[in-house]
N, C-alpha and C positions, 0 to 999 in steps of 0.2 A: 437707416439710409445707407445704400450700398456706396462703394468707393467712387463709382462713376456718376452718382447722382448730382453732386454739385456742378460738375462740368456740363452735364446734360441740361440741368435747369438753367444754367447761364446761357447755353446755346439756344434753348427755347426762348429765353428772354430776348436774345439777339434777333430772333425771327419775328416775334409778335410784340415786342416791347416788354420791359420788366414788369410793368403794372398788370400785364395780362397773363402772368404765370402765378397761379394761386397755390399757396402751400399751407394756409392756416388750417387749424383743426376744424373750424366751422365750415370753411369752403370744401374741405375733403368730405365732411359728413353730408353736405348738401349735394355735391356733384357726384359723389361716389355711389349713390343708391338710386333705386327706382321705387315704385309703390309696393313692391313685394315686402320690403323691410325684413327679408329673411337672412340677409348677409350683412356683416359689419363692414362698412365702407373703409377701405384702406388704400387709396390711390397714392402714388408718389407725388403727383401734382395735377393741377388743372391748367390747361392752356386754352386760351380763347382767341382763335385766329380771326382775322377780319376779311381775308381774301382767299380765293382758291389757290393762289400762288403760295400763300403762307401755309396752307394745308399740305401742299406738295413738299414744301421745305420741312415741315414737321415729320412727314412720313419718311423722307430721306434721312433725316437725323435719327429717327427711331431705328431704321435699318442699320445705320452706322454704329449706334450705341446699344443695339439689341434691347430696345424699349417696347413694351406692349402698349397698344393704343386702344382705348375704349371710347367710341363716339357717344356723345351725349346730346340729346335734344331737350324735350320738356321733362324727361324722366318719369313719364306717366305709365310706363309699361308695368305689366303684372307677371312677368316671367323671369326677371333677373337679367334681361338682355343688356341693360345699360349699367349694370353693377360693376364697380371697380373695387375688388376686395383683396387683390394680390400684388399691390405695388405698381399698378399700371399708370400710365399718363392718360387722363381724361381729356379728350378733345371736345370741348363744348362749343356749340355753334350759336350761342346767344347773340354775338356781335354781327353775325352774318344774317341779318334780319330785314333785308331790303327787298321790296318788290321792284324788280329791275326793268320790266317791260310789259306793256299790255297792248295787244292787238285786237281791236273790236271786230275786225273782219274775220280773223281766224278764231276769234273767241278763245284766245290763249293768253296766259299770263306766265311770265318767267320770273322766278323768285329764288332767293337764296334759301339755303336749307333751314336756317333758324327762324324763318317767318312762322309766327304762331298761327295755328289753323283758324282760329276765330278772326285774326287779322285778315287772312285771305278771304274768308267768308264775307266779312264786312266790305272789303274792297270789291268783291264781285257784286254785292248788293248795291254799292254806290254807283256801279256801272250797269244797273238793271239786269244783272245776270246772277247765276247761282253757282257756288261751289258746293256740290251736294253731299260730299262725304262728311258725315256728322256723327258725333259721339259725345259722351259726357265730359271728356277731358279736352274739348276743343279750345277752351280758354287758356290752356297751358301747354298742350302738345305742340310740337313743331313739325313742319312739313317734311323735313328730312327724315325724322323719326317715323312719321306716318308712312312714307315710302319704304323705309327700311323694314317695317313690320307689316306692310300691305294692310293698313288699318281699314276697318269695315264700318261698324256702327249700325245706326237704327234704320237706314233707308237703302240697304243693299238690295232688297227685293226689287227696287225700281232703278237704282243708279249703279249698283255694283260696288266693288271694292276700290281702294285707291288706285290699284293697277289699271282700272278702266279709264282713268283720267290723266295718266302720265304720258305725255307726248315727247318728252325729252329729258335727259339726265346728263349732268356733268359729275363724273365720279373719279376720285383719285384711288388707284389700286394700291395693293400692298407693296408694289415695287416702285411707287411714286410716279406712275404714269397717269396722265390725264386722259380720260375717255369722254368724248362728246357724242352722246348716243341719241340717234334718231332725229334730233334737232327740230322737233315740232311737226314732223311730217305725219299726215294722216295715212297715206299709203306709202309703203316702203318695202319692196320685195327683194331686198339685196342680202339674202342669206339669213344667218342667225340674228335674231333681234336680242342683242346682249342686254338691252335695258331691262328686260324681264328677269334676267338672272339676279340683278341687284335689288329689284323690288321684292321685299320679303326676306332678304338675305341677312338682316339684323346686323349690318356693319361688318360682317365676316369676310366679305370679298372686296369692299372698297368703301371710301368715305364720300357720301353724297354731298356735294357743295351747291349745286343748282338744280332746280326742277322746273320743267315747262309743263303746265297743266291746262287741260281744256276746261271751259266753263259751259254752263247750260242755261237754258231759258228759265226764268222764274216760274214757279208753279202758280196756278190760278186757284185762289181761295182754298188752301189746304183745309180739309174738313176731317174731323176725327169721330169715329164710332167706337165706343167702349161697350163690349158685350160680355155678359156673364154666362158661364157655362159650367155644368156640373161634372162632365166627363172630359178628360183630356182628349180622348179620341174624337170628340166632336169638332175639335179645332181644325182637323183635316177637312171635314165636310164643309165647314164654314169657309175655310180658305179657298177650296175649289169653287164653292158657290159664288163668292164675291169676285174671284178672278175671272169668272165667266161673264160678268156684267160690268166690271170696272177695272181700270188700271190702278192697282194699289201702289201707293208710295211707301207704305210700311205695313207690316203685320207682326205685332209684338205680342208677347204673352207674359203673364205673371200669376203667381198663386195668391190665394186669399191671405195666406200668412204674410206674404210680402206687402199686400195692400194694408193689412192691419198695422204693420210697423210704420209704414209711410203716413197713414192717417194720424196715428198717435204722435209721431215725432214732429210732423209738419202742420198739425192741426188742420188738416184738409177734410172737407166733408165727404161722407160716403157718396159715391157717384150716382147710385140709384137705390131704391128701397130695399131690395133683397141683397143678401150676400151669397156668393157662389164659390165653388171650390177653385175655379180658375177664371181668368179674364183675358179676353183678346182685344187688343187695341189696333184698329185699322185706320189708316189715313189714305185719303184719295183727293184728287183735284176735282173740285166742284165747279166745273167749267160752264155748266148749263143746267137748266131745270131738269133735263133728261138724266144727268148724272145723279142728282139727288133722288129723282124718282126711281132710278135703277137701284140705288143704295137702299132706299126704304122698302122697295119691293123684295129685294134679296133678304133684308132683315126679317120681314114678315114671313117669307118662305122658310127661313131657318127656324123661326119661332114655331111655325106649324109642324116642322119636322122634329121638334123637340131638342134641337142642338143648342138653342139659346134659351136661357131662363129670363133674362132681362137685358136692358141696354139703354144707352143714351147717345145722342148725336150732338156735336157742337154746333152752336148757332152763329158763332163769330170767332174771331182769332183768339180773343182772351179765353173763351171757353175751351178752345182747342188746346191752348197752352196749359191750362189747368188740368185737363185730362192727361196730357203728356207727362205732367209732373208725377202722376200716380205711378208711372213706369220709370221715368228717368231719375227720380229721387230715391230709388230703392238702394242703390249701392252706398250712397252717402248715409242713408238712414241706418243701415245695418252695420256700418263700420265700427260702431262702439261695442259691438258684440264679439269682436275678434273673430270674424268669420273665416272659415276655410273656403276658398274659392276655386272653382274649376271651370274653365272655358273650353267647351268641346262642341263637336258638330257631327251630325249624321245626316243621311238623306232626309229631306223634309217629311216624307211620308212615314218614316220610321220613328219619329220623335215620340209619339204617345207610348209605343211599346218600350222604347229605351227608358223613358222617364219612369214607367211603371216598374221596370226591373231594378233600376237604381233605388227607388223608394223601398221596394221589397227587401233588397239586400241590406241597405243601411238600417231600415226599421227593425229588421229581425235581430241584428247584432247590437245595435246602439239605439234602443227605443227612446232614450233621453235626448237624442240629437234632434234639433229643430231644423228641418230642411226648408230652404227658401229657393224657389224656382223662378227664374225670369229669363227672358232672352228674345232673340230675333228669330222667332219660330218660322217666319216666312222664308228664311234662307238656311234653315237647319241648324242655327247656332243657338245653343242653350247654355245658361250659366247656372251651375249648381253651387249653392251656398249653404254651408252648415254652420249654425251659430253655436258658440261654445257654451255649454251649461255653466251656470254660475258656480256650482260646487266643484267644477273640474279645473285643475291647474292647467295653465296654458301649455307647458311642455307635454303633459300627458294627452291633452286634447289633440295637439298636432301629431303626436305619435300615432294615435288612433286614426287620425285623418290620413296618415300615410298608408295605412292598411286600406282605408276607403279608396284612395287613389288607385291602388292595385286592382281592386274590384271594378272600379269605374273604367279603367283603361282596358281591362280585359273585355268588358262589355263593348267599349268603343271598337275594339278589334273585331269582336263578334258581329257587330252591326256594320262593319266596313266604314267607320267614321274617322275623325281626326282628333288627336289628343289636344290640338290647339286650333281653334277656329279663327281667332283674330288677335290674340295676344302674343303670338310667337312662341318660340321654344326656349331661348335664353339658357339659363342654367336650371330653372325650375322643372321644365318638361324634358330636359335632355335625357334623363334615365329612361324615359318612356317613348322615345322616338320610334323604337322598333314596333310599337303597337300600331303605328300608322303607316310606316314605310318598310318595304322589303330591304334585306341586306344589300342587294344590288343597287337600289336607289341611293342608299346612304353612302355606298362606296363611290358612286358617281358624284354625289355632292362633295365628298371629301377630295376627289380628284379636281373638281372645279376650284375648291379652296386652294389647292396647291398651285393652280395656274395663276390665279389672281393675287394670291398672297403667299408667295413661295417661302418666305421666312416665318410665316405664322405669327405676324405681329398684330393683326387686326382682330380685335375682340376675341382673343383666344379663350377657349373653354366654353364658348357659347354654341348652341345647337348640338355640337358634339365635341369630344375632347380633342386636344391638340393633334394636328395631322402631321405625321412625319413626312419630310420631303421625299 
């Protein structure tokens, strides 16, 4: 502990109360990491504010004492964005968990940053509305973190990313200034819309304390089609065909290897008689008999064209949920295999060619690696997972996967894609930022960092290395 630490911890206690400054080994281990588990957590302390005013006071104290601050939500990230490994103070928003205001006319809800995503989803349902940004970690992720990473999920093809639903933000900058951005306006043509700088900024420009979000109408009878296909390229023909006759809520895909692991682990039945190389999961609103007729007609047309080998459609909500499990349970199922994970995106139409090139590169050099593919193919986001062979030591496996990352990111650059589709940059993707952004773009981002965080105290070392004033 440095010489200033005792005085700084005491001052933090004066701001939030001594009980809300945590320094135990267990608390540091819990709050200092995210789901990457790639860095050993080593924060100086964890502070849990209750109000925006306390957050402002924490930032001003950090400026005075030269403390680095790491914002912490549900810590479900997969890029190291919420990791505190170098003596930082973690600012955890667990206590700022209130839904503050709901306006049924505007269909907007104003909430604190620590509201859990599932809590907001349930609040919307209780008011016969929908908060449509949905993903596997909704039960533990927090709204502030969702905004800071521009979270996506399984229904982006219909509803877009978190950015599409943010109508207002309260943010404390690195100089301790409170910004109240957009204030819920639908139309606002008064120059730069600063709210969008903070969405996806991973806490490097400011600490989000409040969010105003739009809500949507509830979907009518969400119905799921699960389709089996032998060729990845057929997925593009299927997507085009179904989009021509239906408004899709989701268009997901996964490989047969992924399905095999889920069925074995979760004791789920095979969805239809045959097994195929790939599967496409489609969801649409079954608002009328015409919608179902359109879906079945499109299914038959795809079968006749040879794009689909088999398929099934849900007849009720329970069946729809069970079909979704085949896709959504993949991450949890393969976790025990110590998977290497990569979250990337390319243009939707380029996905089959990209997947084929990755398979060829990895298979040629590491034929004993089992590749598991799944993702949100309807918006161009795919998840590459490689399972560690039983006979291979973990350090050796991840060293080889580092080589795989270089190959994959070179391909991402070749295809004009992104090294991070929805999990952010953090520390994990930081070395590879140049594969997606030009040097000029990175320089502009660093310049914005200097404007909003001139002392460099907010989440330093995330996205890019520390920026000189």
